[in-house]
N, C-alpha and C positions, 0 to 999 in steps of 0.2 A: 370610526375604527374599522380596520380591514377585517372582514369576515371571511375566513378561509373556505367555509362551505359555499358561500356565494361566489367566491373567486373561482373555485374549481368546477362548479356546476356547468358553466358554459363550455367546458372542454369535454364533457361526457356525451357519448352517444346513447341511444336507447339500449343497445346491446351491453354497453358498460353498466348501465343501471340494473339490467337483469343479472349480470355477473356479480355485481356488488350485493344485490339482494340475496342471491343464493349463498354467498359466503357469510353474510350476516345471519341468515336463517339456518344454514346447514353446516356451518363450521369450517369445513376444509374440503377442497377439491384439488386434484392434481392438474398440471398444465395439460396433460393428455385428455383428461375428462372434460375440461373446459373447451379445448379445441374441438373435440368431437361433438359436443353439445351445441356450440354457439358459432364456430368459425369455419370458413371454407378450407383452411389449412392450418397445420401446426405452426408453421413459420409465422403466419399472420397473427395467430393467437399469441405466440411468444413475444412478438414485437409489441402488441397492445398491452400485454401483461407487464412488460418492462416499463411502458409509459405510466401505467397505473401505479406501479411500484415507485417510480420516481416522484409521482405526485403524492406519495404517502397515503394512497387510498387502500392499498393491499400490502400485506407483508408475506414473507415466504420463508420456507425452510426446506432442507433436503436431507431426509433420513439416510443413514448409512446402511448398506446391505451387510448382513452377517458374513457373507462370503466374499466381501470386497466390493468396491465401487459404491455408487449411490443411486437412490431412486430419483425420479424427476422431481422438479420443484413442486412443493405442496403450498397452496395459497390459502391464506386466511385474511379476514378483514382487518384493516388497520384502523386506528381511532378516527381519523378524518373520514374514512370510508363509512364507518358505522354512523357517524354524525350525518353524512350525506344521505344515507338510506333512511334514517329516522326522520330527517327533514322532509324528504320526498314523500313519506307516508303520513306526514303531519302527526308524528308520534313524539313523545317526550325524548329529549336527547339521552343517549346512552350514558352510563357511568363513565367517569373520566378514565377508569382503569379497564374499561370493557375489552379493548383490544389486547391489552397485556394479559388479562386473565384468560381470554380465549386462546391466545397463542401458546401460553404455558400449558393449557389443557390439552391441546393437540400435539405439542412437541414432546410431552412427557407422559401422556395418558396411555393406558393399556387399551383403550377403546378405539384407537386410531384405525386399525385394520377394519373393524366392523363398520365404523362410520364411512370410511372410504368405499367399502363394499356397497352399503346402502346408497350412498350418493352416486356411485358408479352405475347402479341400476337405473336411477332416474336420469342420469346423464345419457345413458344409452337410449332411453326413450326420447329424450329431447333431441338427440342426434338423428334418430330415425325420423322424427317429425320434421326436422329441418330439411331433410332431403326427400320428403314424400308429401305430395299435395293432399289437401283435405284431411290432414292428420295433425293433431296438436296435443301437447301435454297441457291440459287446461288448468291443472292444479297440482301442486307438490307441497305437502305439509310434512314437517319434520316430526320426529318422535315427541319432542317437547310441545309442538303445536297441537298434536293429537290429544295431549293430556289436558289442554285448556278446557275449562268448564264451558259447555254449550257450543263448542266449535262445530259440531255436527247437527245441531238442532235447527229447526225452522220456526218462523214466527208463529205458526199455528200449533206448535207442539204444546202439550200440557206442561204445567209447572214442574211436575215430577220428572218428566223427561229432560227438561232443561237443567234440572239440578242433579241429574244422574252422574255419578262418578264411575267410569268404567274401571274394572279390575285389570284389564289387559292393556298392555302398552305396545301398540304397533310400532314397527321401526319406521314406518312412513305411510302416508296416504297419498293417492294420486287420482286424478281424473283424466282418463284417456278418451279423447274425442275423435271419432272417425266419421266423416261425412255427416256431422251434426248429431251423431248418436254417442252419448257419454257412457263410459264404463267406470264408475267409482270403485276403488279397490284399496285394500290394506296390504302391506308388504311385511312379511316376516323373513328377514335375511339370516340365513343359517351359516355359521362358520364351521360346523361339524364338531364343535366341542361340547354341546349339550346332549344329555341323554334324550332318546326319542320320547320318553315319557314327559319330559318338560315341554316338548313341542306339542304333543297331543293335549297336554293339560291346558295350553293356552286357549283351546277351543271352547272350554267352559266359559271363560270370560267373554269371548266373542258371542257365544250363544245368549248369555245374559244381556249383553249390550244391545244386540240386535232385537231381542224381545222387548227391551225397554224403549228403543227408538221406534219400533214398529216397521223396520226396514232392514234389509240385509244386503251386503255387498260381498263380492268374492274376496277371500283371504288368500293371498299368493304366498306360498312357501317357496322361496328361492334357495334351493338346497346346495350344499357343498359338492355333492357328487351324485352320479346316477345310482351307485350302489346304496347310498343313504336314502335316496328317493324310493328305491324299490323296497327297502326295509320299512320305511314309513308308510308306504301304501299298503304293505302287507298287514301292518297294525290296523289301519283303517278299514281294510277288507273284513276284518273280524268284528270291529266295532265302528260302523259307519258314522262319520261326523254328522252332526245335525245342523251344520251351517255350510254355506257354499265354499268349498275349499278346493284349490288347485295346486299342483306341484310342478316345479321345473328344476332341472339340474344344470348348474353352471358349466360343468365339464362337457356335458352333452351338447349344450348350446354352442360352446366354443368350438368343439370338434365339427359341428354341423355348420359353423359360420353364421349362426343366428343370434338375434338379440331378443330382449324380453318382449318386444312388440310382436314378434313373429311366432310361428307354430312350435312353441316349446312347452305349452301348458297342458297338463292332463288332469281331468276332474277326478277328485277322490271318489272311489266307489264305482268309477266308470271302467271302460274297456282299455284305457291307456292311450287312446287316440289323442294326438296332439292338436291343440287349438291355438289360434292367435289370441292376443289380448283383446282385440275387438270382438272376437267370437264369444267372449265371456259375458257379453251383454245379456244373454239369456238367463244368467244367474243373478242378475240384479233384481232384487225383490223390493220395489220401491214405487209407490203410486204417485210420487211427486218428483220434480226435477232434482238431479243430484247436486251435491255441494259444488259450487264453482260455476254453475250454469246460469244462475239467476241473472247475472249481469248481462 
């Protein structure tokens, strides 16, 4: 019997497998995000995406703009692509309706903007690493992966630590590695719609989580605007956070032509001086190697 997974695997490159894995894990990315993260040019990326689309490994949709026109193609995993990823990871095959459910989720869900923002953050890091030597995005975990029991524990951790269920839900986790030095971090992606009290309230959950793990990593608040960042930092100046927290503003970064890997981060409670993501290694409180480095 012809197995479509086996038939298509010989046509995939290593980059294709990374791309499919991202769509499987993170839901949706635009053609521009994928091009920046993985390809030398947009044209090259679009040609390869068309091939993957014809092979029925990925699906796509194009949302309409409210003021006319359309956005670039948004790519999601197709059923065969999901089966290829699961087979490559030696995991159980996905449900038969996996791709249909995921496609419906992102084409009709209200969370599309937020998910694209989070994924764009990590795509920017991957794109920076692609064009800079001695730099890599060593790990990228989704919100769902961060909630899995024991994902951040180590073999030597006590049973209570392995069983701990965090109250906070990061939008993502990453491991940024520069010249062999790893900076594990959590991301909170802000769209500007939540009260500042909601943002500050998340730190209670992080403080409990870090205390339970016996280690603490920087929490990156990637904020909607510089004005919102100033207001949040003013709150923290009055009640300093008890966990390592840094802030950055997307409009400031865009105006300055910088990405999240570069000097866009200011430590809460500090003097406002901007640091690179690699500089935040001094805020990693961990006496053992970070997640993703053991291999």
